[in-house]
N, C-alpha and C positions, 0 to 999 in steps of 0.2 A: 426794220427789214420787212419787205413785202412777203406775202405768203402765196406760193403756187399751190395748185391742187392736182392730185392724181385721182382719177375716178375709175374704179374697177368695175367692169362688167363681167361677171363670172360665168358666162354661158357660152357654150359651143354646141354645134349640132353633132360634132364627133370629136373625140379626143385623138390627136395625132400621136403616133407611136413614140416619138422622141420627147414629147412635152411633159414637163412636171409642174407647169404653172397651176395656180389655184383656179381651176376652171372645171365646169361640170356640164354634162349633157342633161337634158330634161329628165331622162329616165333614171339618172343617178340621184336626182333630187326628189322625184316623185314618180313612182311607177305609172307608166301609161300617159304621162303628161307631155305637153309641148312647150316651146319657148314662151308663148303668150301666157300659159298657165303658171309656170314657175317664176316668171318675172313680174307677174301681176303685183302691183304695189311697191315694187323695188325702187322705182324713182322717188316715191314719197319717203322711203327710208334714207336714201342718199341726201335728200333735201333736209331731212330731220337731223342727220349727222352734221351736215354743213352748218346748221344753226348752232350746234355745239361749238364748232370751230370758231364761229364769230364771237361767241361769248368768252372763249378761252384765250384767243390770240388778240393781243392788244396792238394792232397795227392800223394806222390810218392810211397806209399806202394801198393803192389798188392792186388787184391781181395781175401779175405779169404774164403767167403761162398756166394753161390747163391741159391735161393729157387724159384722154379716154383710152384705157387699156383693157386687156382681158386675158383670156376669153376672146370673144368676138363682139366688140361694141356695135358693129354695123348690123347685128341681129335686132337691135332695138329700133323703135320708131324714132325718126329724127325729131319729131315734135316732143317726144318724151325727154330726149337728151337736151332739147332746147329749154325744157322746164327747169332742169338743173342749172343751166347756164343763167337763166333769168333770175333764179333765186340767188345765185352767187353774185351776180352783178348788182342786185338790189341791196345785198348785205355788205359787200366789200367794195364794189365798184371795179371797173375794168380799166386797165391801162389803155391809152389810146392805141398803142401798137401791140395789144395782147395777142399772144400766139395760142391757138386752141387746136390741138392735134387729136385725131382719131385714128386708131389702128383699124385696118379693114381687111377682110378676106375678099378677094376679087369675085368670088362666086356669090357673095351676099349683097352686091350692089347693082343698081341699074343707073342709067343717066338721071332718071327722075329722082331716085333716092339720093344720089350725090348732090343734085341741085337743092334738095330739101335740107341736107346736112349743111350745105353752104349758107342757106337762107337763115338757119338758126344761129349762125355765127361761127361755125367751125371753119377754120381757114387753112389748116394743114392736115394732110392725110398721108398715112403710111400703109402701103399694101404689102401683105405677106406673099412674096414671090418664091423665095427659097431656092428654086432651081428652074431652069427651062427644060430639063431632061425628064421625061415622064418616068423612066425607070428609077431615077434618083428620088423623085417625089413619092414613088411607090415604097421605097425603103423607109422614107420618113413618115409614111402612112398619111401623106397629104392627099386630099381628094380634089383640090381645085383644078380647074382647067387652065393650063398655061396661057391659052389664047385669051382668056378673060383678063389677064394682067394687062395685055396690050389694050384691050377695049376700055378697061376701067381707068387706066392712067390717062388715056386720051379724053374720056368723058370728064374726068376730074378737071382737066385743063379747060375744057369747053364750058363748064358751068362756073368757072371762076376761081378754082384753086390755084394759087400761084406757087404754093409750097407742096410738092408731091415727092414722096420717097418710096423706095422699095427695100425690103429686108431680104438678104440672101444668106444661105448657109453653105459652107464649104467643108470638105472633109468627110462627106457622107460615104459610108461603105459602098463600093461599086461605082463611085463617081471617078471617071478618068480625068486626066488633065484636059483633054479635049472637051469633055462634058462641061467642066468648070469654065473653060474659055468661052464656050458657046453661051453659057449662062451670063457671063459678064457682058458679052457682045449684045445679047438680047436685052439686058438691063440698060445698057448705054444707048440703045436704039429707042428707048421710051422717052416720053416727054416728062422727065423728072429732073430735080435739082439736088437730090440727096440720095445716098445709098448707105445702108448699114450692112456689113458683111461679117458674119460670126462663124468661127470654127465650131463644128458640131461637138457638143459635150454630151456624152452618154450619162444621163442622170439615173441614179439608182431608183428602182421602183417603177420605171417606165417599161412599156412593152419592148422597146428597142434594147434596153438593158438585159431583159430576159432572153432576147434572141442572141445577144452577144454571149451571155453566160452559157447558153446551150451550144454555142459554136456555129450557129446558123449564119451569123454575120461576123465578118472580120473587120476590125477597125484599122484604117490605114495608119502608117507610121507617121511620126511627128515631122520627118523631113518632107514627106509628100504634102502634108498640110501647110508647112511653112512655105513651100514653093508656090502653093496656091495663093497664099497671102501676098507674096511678092508679085505674082502675076496680076492680082487684082489691083494692087497699089499702082503698078506701072500703067495699066490700061486706064484706070480711073483718072490718074494724073494727066495722061495724054488727052483725055476727054474733057479736061477742065475742072475736075473734082479735086479738092485738096483735103487731106486728112486733118481733122480737128479733134479727133480722139481715136484711140487705137483701132476701133472697129467702125468708124464713121467718117464718111467723106461727103463733101458738099461743094456745090458751086458757090461763088461769092454771094453771101446773103441767104444761103439756103440752110445754114446750120440750125439744128434743133435747140432753141434757147431753153426749153424745158429741161432737156438732158444736161445742158451746160450748167443750169442751176443746181442740179443734183451734184455734179462733179465739183462744183465750187463751194459746196457746203451751205447752200441757201436753205431757207425754211420752206417746207411743203407739208401739206396735209393730205393723207390718203383716205379717200372715202370708199367704203365697201368692205366686204369680207376679206380678211387677210391683208388688207392694205396697210402699208407702213407709213409713218409720219416722222418728221424731224422738225423740232422748233427749238431754237436757241440751245442746242447741245443736248436736248432730251429726245430720245427715240421711243416710239410706242407703236404697237401694232394691234390690229383688230382680231377678234376671233375669226378662225379660218373658214368655217363652213357657212354657206349662205343661210341655211336654216337656223343656225345658232345666232348669226348676225341679225336675222329678222326677229327671232325670238326676243333678243335683248332689247332691241329698239321698240318693239311693240309693247314691252313692259316699261318703256322710258328709262331703260338702263343703258349705261355706257357700253359700246361694243368693244372697248379696248380690253385686250387680253393681258398684255404685259407692257412694261415700260422700263427704261433704263436711262440714267443720266451719265453721259460720257465723261470719263476722267480726262484730264489734260493730255496724258500720254496716248489715250485712245483717240482723242480728236486729232492729235498730231499724226498718228499712224494712218488714220483714215485720209487725212489731207494728202499725205505723201502718196498713198496708194492710188488716189484718184487723180491728182494733178500731174503725176509723172506720166500719165496716159495721154496728156494733152501736149500740143507742140511747144507751148511756153515752158513746160516742165515746172521745176521748183527752184527757189533761190538757194544758192550755195550757203549763204550765211544763216539759213534756217536749219542746217544740219551740223551735227557734232564733228569734231576733227576725226575721231575714229571712223565715222561713217564715210567721210570724204576720202579717207585713206583707203577704205575697202573699195571705193569706186574707181580708183586709179587704174586698175586692170581693165575695166570697161572703157575707160578713156583711151588708153593705149591700144585697146583692141578695136576701137572704132565704133563701139556701141553707144557712146555718149559723145555729143557734139563738142569738138575741141573749141570751135569758135564761141559757142554759148558759154562753155566753161570759163573761158578767158574773160567773158563779159559778166560773170557772176551768176550764171544759171546752169542748171543741170537739165538737159533735154536729150531725148532719145533720137538716135539716127534710125534709118530704116532697119538696119540689122539689130539695133537695140530694141526696137519695138517687138521683135520676135522673142526676146527674152526679158520682157518688162517685169514679169513676176519674179524672176530670179534677181534682178537688180533691186527691186523693192525689198526682197528678203535680206539682201546684203546691207541695205540702208538701215533696216529695222533690227538687225542683229543686236 
């Protein structure tokens, strides 16, 4: 089985109020420092860890997908990201149709920087748009200029990116139905072929969670959030985007193959602090803090903090949870009779496709997508 790579860039200029990702501002890592100072030598550490992957994973197949995530990967110099890619290509080889994605904050790129990213081999880019409404971005504590999303996506196309995506968030407190529709329309006006749209989750420990706890912000009810999902799916579909996972829509050929590899249980190695990996049923993850990660590798120690070997029932639960989120769903004959019996109410209720059921598959209808988690719980009872 081939090995994909996730490469974590744990740096941000500012932490957004809703974010609980493993990312840090320069001042959080070293008082009075900047991005260049805290990231000095980081690329060498990633390359060092990748050499370990080459020793441990016995595959002769070339890398099919790579994903630079964060944090804000576009804070790094393209030439430095290119060094990681050259090392991986030398050690593993690249598939002819390799997909190499980078996440981008629209305020951190210029046309020249995008051209440099394309030159080092990155061929897919995903911009964090979130919303077109300034007051919604303010609640999320996002500081990017919405106008820069328009510029950045156009520049990306101009310099040769054929695969361009935007990330949206719906269900933000204070976001009206009209705000969300305007955001959808703004996204569809861009030169993109992929959209990810996620309902806002208030994660404990974030600035937003504290505001909610103090009563400063009121979370919208589930019905409002569901209505926004339905509106998004309707408008995306009319514009030629098809859903290929609950929160992801693409025009033909625009699907993110790296994410599909995750959902289908492929092997991947995560490079960087806090990065997770999965190889042949074994999961492991690195120490979380960048300073701890650096310290271990500088001592030639493994950055892995913990690992686990998945039991057969755990593998099966994970397969169901992930594949039910995709249009093809799961095969009926892979489930027990009691599980199938519990699903009959969803079949009669219209949440599971009658046509696919008769053809031996369990797939979700539009209304079923709204209660995917509940359906999974019924299967796994």
